[in-house]
C-alpha positions in Angstrom: -55.1 2.9 -39.0 -56.2 1.9 -42.8 -58.4 3.9 -42.8 -56.8 7.0 -41.4 -54.5 6.1 -44.6 -57.5 5.8 -46.9 -59.0 9.4 -45.1 -55.1 10.9 -46.8 -55.5 9.7 -49.7 -58.9 10.6 -50.6 -58.0 13.6 -49.1 -55.4 13.8 -51.4 -56.8 12.5 -55.0 -59.6 15.4 -54.4 -57.1 18.6 -53.1 -55.5 17.3 -56.6 -58.1 17.8 -58.6 -59.1 20.9 -58.3 -58.0 23.4 -60.9 -56.4 27.0 -60.6 -57.0 28.1 -63.4 -58.2 31.3 -61.5 -54.7 31.7 -60.7 -52.9 31.3 -64.6 -54.8 33.9 -65.3 -52.4 37.5 -65.7 -54.6 39.7 -64.2 -56.5 39.5 -61.4 -60.7 40.8 -63.1 -61.9 43.5 -66.3 -64.5 45.9 -65.8 -67.9 45.6 -67.3 -68.4 49.7 -67.7 -71.1 50.9 -70.3 -71.7 54.8 -70.5 -74.0 56.5 -72.6 -73.8 60.7 -74.3 -74.8 63.6 -72.1 -78.5 63.6 -71.6 -80.3 60.5 -72.9 -80.5 57.6 -70.5 -80.4 54.1 -71.5 -82.1 50.4 -69.7 -79.3 48.1 -69.9 -81.7 45.1 -69.5 -79.3 41.9 -70.0 -75.5 41.7 -71.0 -74.8 37.4 -71.1 -70.3 36.9 -71.8 -68.8 34.1 -73.6 -65.2 34.0 -71.9 -61.5 32.9 -74.9 -62.3 29.5 -71.7 -65.8 27.8 -73.6 -67.4 29.3 -70.4 -70.7 31.9 -70.3 -72.2 34.0 -68.1 -75.6 35.6 -68.9 -77.4 37.7 -66.9 -74.0 39.8 -65.8 -75.1 42.8 -65.8 -78.7 45.1 -66.2 -80.4 48.5 -64.7 -79.8 52.3 -64.9 -76.2 53.2 -67.8 -74.6 56.2 -66.1 -73.9 59.3 -68.3 -73.3 62.9 -67.8 -74.6 66.4 -67.2 -71.9 69.1 -68.9 -70.7 71.8 -66.2 -72.7 74.3 -67.9 -75.9 72.8 -68.2 -76.3 73.7 -72.2 -79.7 72.8 -73.7 -77.9 71.2 -77.2 -76.9 67.1 -75.8 -73.7 67.3 -79.1 -71.6 64.7 -78.5 -69.3 62.9 -76.1 -68.2 64.0 -73.2 -64.4 65.2 -73.4 -63.2 63.3 -70.2 -64.9 60.2 -70.7 -65.4 57.8 -67.7 -65.0 54.1 -67.4 -68.7 54.1 -66.9 -71.4 52.0 -64.9 -70.9 48.4 -64.7 -68.6 45.9 -62.2 -65.2 44.4 -61.6 -65.6 40.2 -62.9 -63.3 38.1 -60.6 -61.7 35.4 -62.1 -62.6 35.6 -65.8 -61.3 35.6 -69.3 -60.7 38.0 -71.5 -64.4 37.5 -73.1 -64.9 36.2 -77.0 -67.8 37.2 -77.0 -70.1 40.5 -75.6 -74.3 41.0 -75.8 -76.7 43.2 -74.8 -79.9 44.3 -74.9 -80.6 47.6 -74.2 -83.8 50.6 -74.7 -83.2 54.2 -75.0 
C-alpha cells in the first residue's frame, strides 16, 4: 500500500514541475518569412533567433528565399511589386516574440 502512495506522490510531484509557458502566450504561433525583390535570387545560409524568454534557436531556417516575377515578364526589375506576399518561411510554435533575429545570406 505504501508503494502505491509513494508512486502516486512521485507522479503528482513530477506533474507539478511541468512548465506550461507555451500556454501563457497570447498567440499560438508566429511566422518567420523572407522574400526578395523581382528576379533577385537569394540564398539564406542561416537564421538564428533569440526570444524574449532568453531562449536561443540556432538554424531556425535556411535555403532559397522566394522572389517574384512580374506578370508582363519585364526585362528591368524596378523596385518591389505592388503586392508583397509573406515569402518563404515557416511557422514557429511555442516561442515568445523574437528579441533578436540574425541572418547570413548571399545574393
